[in-house]
C-alpha positions in Angstrom: 304.2 141.1 50.2 301.6 143.7 51.3 299.0 142.7 53.7 296.1 143.9 51.6 296.7 141.2 49.0 296.2 138.3 51.4 294.0 135.3 50.6 291.6 136.4 53.3 290.7 139.6 51.4 290.5 137.9 48.0 288.2 135.2 49.3 285.3 137.6 49.5 283.0 136.8 46.6 280.4 139.4 45.6 277.4 138.1 43.7 275.9 140.3 41.0 272.5 141.7 41.8 269.8 140.1 39.7 266.8 142.0 38.6 263.5 140.2 38.5 262.0 140.1 35.1 258.8 141.9 34.7 255.9 139.5 34.5 253.7 142.0 32.8 254.3 145.2 30.8 251.8 147.0 33.2 253.5 146.0 36.4 255.5 149.3 36.6 252.3 151.3 36.8 250.9 152.3 40.1 248.1 150.1 41.3 244.9 151.7 42.5 242.1 150.3 44.6 238.9 149.7 42.8 236.3 152.5 43.4 233.0 151.3 44.7 230.4 153.0 42.6 226.7 153.3 43.6 224.3 151.2 41.7 222.6 153.1 38.9 219.3 151.6 39.8 218.0 152.4 43.3 217.1 149.5 45.5 213.4 148.7 45.6 213.4 149.0 49.4 215.8 150.1 52.1 216.6 147.2 54.4 216.1 149.5 57.4 212.5 149.9 56.5 211.8 146.2 56.8 211.5 145.5 60.5 209.7 142.1 60.4 210.8 140.4 57.2 207.3 139.1 56.5 203.7 140.2 56.5 202.0 140.8 59.7 199.4 138.3 60.9 195.9 139.3 60.0 193.3 138.3 62.6 190.5 140.4 61.2 189.6 143.9 60.1 188.6 146.6 62.5 185.2 147.9 61.6 185.2 151.1 63.6 187.7 153.1 65.6 185.2 154.2 68.2 186.5 153.5 71.7 184.0 155.7 73.5 180.6 154.0 74.0 178.8 157.3 73.8 179.6 157.6 70.1 176.4 156.2 68.8 175.0 159.0 66.8 176.2 161.6 64.3 175.9 164.7 66.4 178.0 163.3 69.3 180.5 161.9 66.7 180.9 165.3 65.1 181.6 166.9 68.5 184.1 164.2 69.4 186.0 164.6 66.1 186.2 168.4 66.5 187.5 168.2 70.1 190.2 165.6 69.3 191.7 167.2 66.2 194.9 168.7 67.6 197.3 167.8 70.4 198.1 170.3 73.2 201.3 172.3 72.8 204.0 170.4 74.7 206.0 172.2 77.4 209.6 172.8 76.4 209.0 171.8 72.8 211.2 174.5 71.3 208.4 176.9 70.3 208.9 180.6 70.5 206.1 183.0 71.2 205.6 183.9 67.6 205.2 180.2 66.5 202.8 179.5 69.4 200.7 182.5 68.3 200.6 181.2 64.7 199.6 177.7 65.7 196.7 178.9 68.0 195.5 181.5 65.4 195.5 178.9 62.6 193.5 176.4 64.8 191.0 179.0 65.7 190.4 180.1 62.1 189.5 176.6 60.8 185.7 176.1 60.3 184.0 173.7 62.8 183.2 171.1 60.1 184.1 167.5 59.5 184.0 165.3 56.4 181.3 162.7 56.0 184.0 160.0 55.5 185.5 160.9 58.9 182.1 160.2 60.5 182.0 156.8 58.7 185.2 155.7 60.5 183.4 155.9 64.0 180.0 154.4 63.0 179.5 150.9 61.8 177.2 151.3 58.9 177.9 154.0 56.3 174.4 153.6 54.8 172.7 154.1 58.2 175.0 157.1 58.8 174.0 158.8 55.6 170.4 158.3 56.4 170.8 159.7 59.9 172.6 162.8 58.4 169.7 163.3 56.1 167.2 163.1 58.9 169.2 165.4 61.1 169.6 167.9 58.3 165.8 167.9 57.7 165.3 168.5 61.4 167.7 171.4 61.4 170.3 169.9 63.7 173.2 169.5 61.2 173.9 171.2 57.8 175.6 169.5 54.9 178.3 171.5 53.0 179.5 170.5 49.6 182.6 171.9 47.9 182.6 171.3 44.2 185.7 170.0 42.4 187.2 168.2 45.4 186.9 164.6 44.1 184.2 162.0 44.0 183.7 158.6 45.6 184.7 157.3 49.0 187.9 159.3 49.2 186.3 162.6 48.4 186.7 165.5 50.7 184.0 167.5 49.0 181.2 166.6 51.5 181.2 167.9 55.0 178.8 168.3 57.9 178.5 170.9 60.5 176.2 171.3 63.6 173.7 174.0 63.1 174.5 175.5 66.4 178.2 175.9 65.4 177.1 177.4 62.1 174.9 179.9 63.8 177.7 180.9 66.2 180.0 181.2 63.3 177.7 183.6 61.5 177.1 185.7 64.6 180.8 186.0 65.3 181.8 186.8 61.7 181.3 190.6 62.0 178.4 190.7 59.6 175.7 193.3 59.9 173.0 192.0 62.2 170.2 192.2 59.6 172.3 190.4 57.0 173.1 187.6 59.5 169.5 187.2 60.4 168.5 187.0 56.7 171.1 184.3 56.1 170.1 182.2 59.1 166.4 182.5 58.2 167.2 181.4 54.7 169.1 178.4 56.0 166.3 177.5 58.4 163.7 177.7 55.6 165.8 175.5 53.3 167.5 172.9 55.5 168.2 170.4 52.7 169.3 172.8 49.9 173.0 172.9 49.0 172.5 176.0 46.9 170.4 179.0 47.8 168.5 181.0 45.2 170.0 184.3 44.3 166.8 186.3 44.6 166.8 185.5 48.4 169.4 188.3 48.9 169.8 191.8 47.6 173.0 192.8 45.7 174.6 194.4 48.8 173.7 191.4 51.0 175.1 188.9 48.5 178.3 190.9 48.3 178.8 191.1 52.0 178.1 187.3 52.4 180.6 186.5 49.7 183.3 188.6 51.3 182.6 186.9 54.6 183.0 183.5 53.0 179.4 182.2 53.5 178.4 182.2 49.9 180.2 181.6 46.6 178.9 182.0 43.1 177.6 178.9 41.4 178.0 178.3 37.7 174.7 176.4 37.6 172.4 177.7 35.0 175.1 178.8 32.5 174.8 177.2 29.1 178.0 176.2 27.3 178.9 178.2 24.2 178.2 176.3 21.0 181.4 177.5 19.4 182.8 173.9 19.1 179.6 172.4 17.6 178.7 175.1 15.2 180.9 176.4 12.5 178.8 179.5 11.9 180.9 181.6 14.4 184.1 182.3 12.4 185.1 185.1 14.7 186.0 182.8 17.6 189.2 180.9 17.9 187.4 177.8 18.8 185.4 177.7 15.6 186.0 174.7 13.3 187.1 177.0 10.5 189.8 178.7 12.6 191.0 175.5 14.1 191.3 173.7 10.7 193.4 176.6 9.2 195.8 176.9 12.2 199.3 175.5 11.8 199.8 172.1 13.4 201.3 172.1 16.9 200.3 175.7 17.7 197.9 176.9 20.4 195.5 178.1 17.8 195.2 174.5 16.6 193.5 173.5 19.9 191.4 176.6 20.1 193.7 179.0 21.8 194.7 179.6 25.4 191.1 180.2 26.6 189.5 177.3 24.7 187.9 175.8 27.8 186.5 179.1 29.0 185.2 180.0 25.6 183.4 176.7 25.4 181.7 177.3 28.8 184.1 175.1 30.8 184.3 174.7 34.6 185.1 177.7 36.8 183.3 180.4 38.7 180.6 182.5 37.2 182.9 185.5 37.0 185.7 183.5 35.3 183.7 182.0 32.4 183.7 183.9 29.2 180.3 184.1 27.7 179.0 185.3 24.3 177.4 188.7 23.9 174.0 187.1 23.5 174.4 185.4 26.9 175.5 188.6 28.6 172.6 190.6 27.2 170.0 188.1 28.3 171.5 187.2 31.7 169.8 188.5 34.8 171.9 188.4 38.0 168.8 187.8 40.1 167.2 185.2 37.8 165.6 182.2 39.4 167.9 179.7 37.7 171.0 181.2 39.3 172.1 180.1 42.7 174.6 180.7 45.4 176.7 177.9 46.9 176.7 177.6 50.7 180.3 177.8 52.0 182.2 178.4 55.2 185.0 180.8 55.9 188.6 179.5 55.6 187.4 176.2 54.0 190.5 176.3 51.7 193.1 176.1 54.4 191.1 173.3 56.1 191.0 171.2 52.9 194.7 171.8 52.2 195.6 170.7 55.7 193.4 167.6 55.3 194.8 166.6 51.9 198.4 167.1 52.9 197.9 165.0 56.1 196.3 162.2 54.2 199.1 162.1 51.7 201.8 162.1 54.4 200.3 159.3 56.4 199.9 157.1 53.3 203.5 157.9 52.3 204.8 156.7 55.7 203.0 153.4 55.2 204.3 152.9 51.6 207.9 153.0 52.8 207.6 149.6 54.3 208.1 146.5 52.1 204.5 145.2 52.4 203.0 148.7 52.9 201.8 147.8 56.3 202.9 148.8 59.8 201.8 148.5 63.4 200.0 151.5 64.7 202.5 152.1 67.4 205.3 152.4 64.9 203.3 154.4 62.5 202.4 156.9 65.3 206.0 157.2 66.2 206.9 158.1 62.7 204.0 160.6 62.5 205.1 162.3 65.7 208.7 162.5 64.2 210.5 160.6 66.9 210.1 163.2 69.6 211.4 162.7 73.1 209.1 160.6 75.4 207.6 162.1 78.5 208.5 159.4 81.0 211.0 159.1 83.8 213.7 157.5 81.7 213.6 160.2 79.0 213.7 162.9 81.6 216.8 161.2 83.2 218.5 161.1 79.8 217.8 164.7 79.2 219.2 165.6 82.7 222.4 163.7 81.9 222.7 165.5 78.6 222.1 162.4 76.5 220.1 162.3 73.3 216.5 161.7 74.1 214.7 162.5 70.8 213.9 165.5 68.5 212.2 168.6 69.7 208.6 168.8 68.7 209.0 172.2 67.0 211.4 170.6 64.5 209.0 167.9 63.3 206.7 168.0 60.4 203.7 167.4 62.7 204.2 170.8 64.2 205.8 172.7 61.4 203.4 171.7 58.6 200.3 170.2 60.3 200.1 172.5 63.4 200.0 169.5 65.9 197.4 167.4 64.0 196.7 164.3 66.1 197.7 160.9 64.7 194.4 159.3 65.6 192.5 162.0 63.8 194.4 161.5 60.5 194.1 157.7 60.9 190.3 157.9 61.1 190.2 160.3 58.2 192.1 157.9 56.0 190.2 154.8 57.2 186.8 156.4 56.5 188.0 157.5 53.0 189.0 153.9 52.2 192.7 154.8 51.7 193.8 152.2 54.3 192.5 149.5 56.5 193.1 148.7 60.1 193.4 145.0 61.3 194.3 143.0 64.4 197.6 141.2 64.4 197.4 139.3 67.7 201.1 139.9 68.5 201.9 143.6 68.1 198.4 145.1 68.5 196.6 146.8 65.7 198.2 147.6 62.3 197.4 149.5 59.2 197.9 148.7 55.5 197.5 150.7 52.3 194.5 149.5 50.3 
């Protein structure tokens, strides 16, 4: 009997392999991890912006930001505001020579004026401040400048004040002819309270030179609006009632055409308003009812800088949950998180560790040319855009009104 048929070999029992029955018809498909999708609705507030979790303690509002006891009158306050507008250029801030030149030239080109609301932030009584400005203007110490179309109310940037000595220096350094400069200064001295100067005070050549230098602008005062909307007896104009009624609905002609506002005597400069032929024939460029608006050179860049700085500071406050923040934290955000100038920061920089952002890369220096935080804070406080209060624990804080 062969050995391969022994009982030992036949005793090996092999069990058939059993396949587990599928518990679901989809079990053979590959399983994928669920994809975490972002919420379609953004969160109302980033948790990183909420540092305190509750409102700050309010121990009372701060009436004035004046820390210098010498700030008791308008003239000294104007000088203080002008001298504390910008920060000095930091050493090793990442600025090249071209950028340094741009910053210095921009600062020098700005007019030496401040808004009336900014002065209110340093003096306790706005009413008394306005009365003092009127008395100083009558005495020839300050001059009030009004820019039309720049808002009304407490947050307006249309009203500004300038010391007369600064205005006189500005006129003398403007490159105007000596006789024209003397005529302008004499007219300003003879009319200390007037915001508009009569057009017959200057000749045509003098008015042109003063406009080009930026000291005068044309005023639309004295122009009468065209009666094309109210009278239907002018069928030749697009804004007549007959033309508007026959125009197809939804077209520009149905609302008077592209120049409807100008045809009706709307707002704008005197050269930009379209007038009827009867007005042009009877208009005298040196008539007594026409005036020139007193202005300052480079007022536009100054107002744009002021408006953008206000909006940016308010936007920083609105990022917090309760739209309030300690002034120390708000200043850090305004500065852009730049490196501190203490011994610890210098040691980190020496070791090659991160110690903050270079000032040249922050918005404070790229867009606002080094505008100081305290200056913008006082501007917003005087305009009524925010209020400053004492917390008792983290110092002073600011909140959006």
